C-alpha positions in Angstrom: 32.5 -1.5 18.0 35.0 1.0 19.5 37.5 0.1 16.8 34.9 0.7 14.0 34.0 4.0 15.6 37.7 5.1 15.7 38.3 4.0 12.1 35.1 5.9 11.0 36.3 9.1 12.8 39.8 8.8 11.4 38.7 8.2 7.8 35.6 10.4 7.5 36.4 13.0 10.1 33.5 15.5 10.4 31.5 13.4 7.8 31.2 10.4 10.2 27.4 11.1 10.5 27.1 9.8 6.9 27.5 6.2 8.3 24.6 6.6 10.7 22.5 8.1 7.9 23.4 5.3 5.5 22.4 2.7 8.1 19.1 4.4 8.8 18.3 4.7 5.0 19.3 1.0 4.5 17.0 -0.1 7.4 14.2 2.0 6.0 14.7 0.5 2.5 14.7 -3.0 3.9 11.6 -2.4 6.0 9.8 -0.9 2.9 10.7 -3.9 0.7 9.6 -6.4 3.4 6.3 -4.5 3.9 5.4 -4.6 0.2 6.6 -8.2 -0.4 4.9 -9.4 2.7 1.6 -7.9 1.5 2.0 -9.5 -1.9 2.6 -12.9 -0.2 -0.7 -12.6 1.6 -2.4 -11.5 -1.6 -1.1 -14.5 -3.6 -1.8 -16.9 -0.8 -5.4 -15.7 -0.7 -5.7 -16.0 -4.5 -4.6 -19.6 -4.1 -7.3 -20.2 -1.5 -5.0 -20.4 1.5 -6.3 -17.2 3.2 -9.6 -15.3 3.3 -10.9 -14.0 0.0 -10.8 -10.4 1.1 -7.0 -10.5 1.0 -7.0 -11.3 -2.7 -8.9 -8.1 -3.7 -7.5 -4.9 -5.0 -8.6 -1.3 -4.5 -10.9 -0.2 -7.3 -9.1 3.1 -8.0 -5.5 2.6 -6.8 -5.3 -1.0 -8.0 -3.2 -2.0 -5.0 -3.8 -5.1 -2.8 -4.8 -2.8 0.1 -6.5 -5.4 2.3 -3.4 -7.6 2.2 -1.2 -4.6 3.1 -3.5 -3.6 6.0 -3.5 -7.2 7.3 0.3 -7.4 7.1 0.6 -4.1 9.0 -1.9 -5.1 11.6 -0.1 -8.4 12.2 3.3 -6.6 12.5 1.8 -4.2 15.1 0.4 -7.1 17.1 3.7 -8.9 17.1 5.7 -5.9 18.4 3.4 -5.2 21.4 4.7 -7.7 23.9 8.4 -8.0 23.2 11.6 -5.9 23.0 13.5 -5.3 19.8 16.1 -8.1 20.3 13.4 -10.7 20.9 11.5 -9.6 17.8 14.7 -9.9 15.7 15.6 -13.3 17.2 12.1 -14.8 16.7 11.7 -13.3 13.2 15.1 -14.6 12.1 14.3 -18.1 13.6 11.0 -18.3 11.8 12.2 -16.9 8.5 15.2 -19.3 8.3 13.0 -22.2 9.4 10.8 -21.6 6.4 13.8 -20.9 4.1 15.3 -24.2 5.2 12.1 -26.1 4.7 11.7 -24.6 1.2 15.2 -25.4 0.2 14.9 -29.0 1.6 11.7 -29.4 -0.5 13.5 -28.2 -3.6 16.4 -30.6 -3.0 14.0 -33.5 -2.5 12.2 -32.7 -5.8 15.6 -32.3 -7.6 16.7 -35.8 -6.4 13.4 -37.7 -6.5 11.9 -36.1 -9.6 14.7 -34.9 -11.9 12.4 -35.0 -14.9 10.3 -32.1 -13.7 10.8 -28.9 -15.7 12.9 -26.2 -14.0 12.4 -22.5 -14.6 16.1 -21.9 -13.8 19.1 -24.1 -12.8 21.8 -23.6 -10.3 24.7 -25.9 -9.2 23.5 -28.3 -6.5 26.1 -27.0 -4.1 24.4 -23.7 -3.7 21.1 -25.0 -2.3 23.1 -27.4 -0.1 25.1 -24.4 1.4 21.9 -22.5 1.9 20.3 -25.5 3.7 23.3 -25.9 6.0 23.2 -22.2 6.7 19.5 -22.2 7.5 19.9 -25.2 9.8 22.7 -23.4 11.6 20.7 -20.2 12.0 17.7 -22.1 13.3 19.6 -24.3 15.8 22.2 -21.7 16.9 19.9 -19.5 19.0 18.2 -22.5 20.6 21.6 -24.0 21.6 23.1 -20.6 22.6 20.2 -19.3 24.6 17.4 -21.8 25.0 14.1 -20.1 25.6 10.6 -21.5 26.0 9.5 -18.8 23.4 11.1 -20.8 20.6 8.7 -23.7 21.4 5.8 -21.2 21.4 6.9 -20.1 17.9 7.0 -23.7 16.6 3.6 -24.4 18.2 2.1 -21.3 16.7 3.4 -22.3 13.2 2.0 -25.8 13.6 -1.4 -24.5 14.8 -1.9 -23.5 11.2 -2.7 -27.1 10.5 -5.9 -26.7 12.6 -7.0 -24.0 10.2 -5.6 -25.6 7.0 -7.5 -28.8 6.9 -11.1 -27.7 7.4 -10.8 -24.3 5.6 -8.3 -25.0 2.8 -8.1 -28.7 2.2 -11.8 -29.6 2.7 -13.1 -26.1 1.7 -15.5 -25.8 4.7 -16.2 -22.1 4.8 -18.6 -20.8 7.5 -21.4 -18.6 6.1 -20.6 -15.6 8.2 -17.2 -15.3 6.4 -18.9 -14.5 3.2 -21.0 -11.7 4.9 -17.9 -10.3 6.6 -16.1 -10.3 3.2 -19.0 -8.4 1.5 -19.0 -5.7 4.3 -15.2 -5.3 4.1 -15.4 -5.0 0.3 -17.7 -2.0 0.7 -15.7 -0.5 3.5 -12.3 -0.8 1.8 -13.6 -0.2 -1.7 -12.0 -3.3 -3.1 -13.0 -5.8 -5.8 -11.9 -9.3 -6.9 -9.0 -9.3 -9.4 -9.4 -10.8 -12.8 -8.1 -14.3 -11.9 -10.6 -14.6 -9.0 -13.5 -13.7 -11.2 -12.9 -16.7 -13.6 
């Protein structure tokens, strides 16, 4: 770190503040992209029936998936309440790479077991293998380096989704009060179902 600072001072001189500004802008851009893509993931998951219907609706004037964006923001605020920054980064990275690895493993399984399925794009098999190895390393490295009980909590929290999935998504058992809550939230947020949901 000290060496980097010395090199920055030597090369840029009085313009060394540009590095700090660039890092801040890069962080802001990354957070902005994650915010909007995360909201879209909730929106699409809701359209597929994996989340409450209210999250699949769009604002009637702005045409944005505002309920999904509000939900994503609320979840992010809840997640940052109890921990410090390094814990949040560690647990987010652990969770993200766990899902990336699971997705890549599923793709490799389909490529080997069902090669006849149509593919929207093709890549050399070595690339997903490298990504899978990297994701396994990034999931196991923090557990081996600094084992914490919180990693178990994260895994249990992820697996608790099964409790919600089977009755609400697989068997489509929706309590009546959810429909009433959805209608009230539609009026409050000024949102309506999108074209796909109305079919």
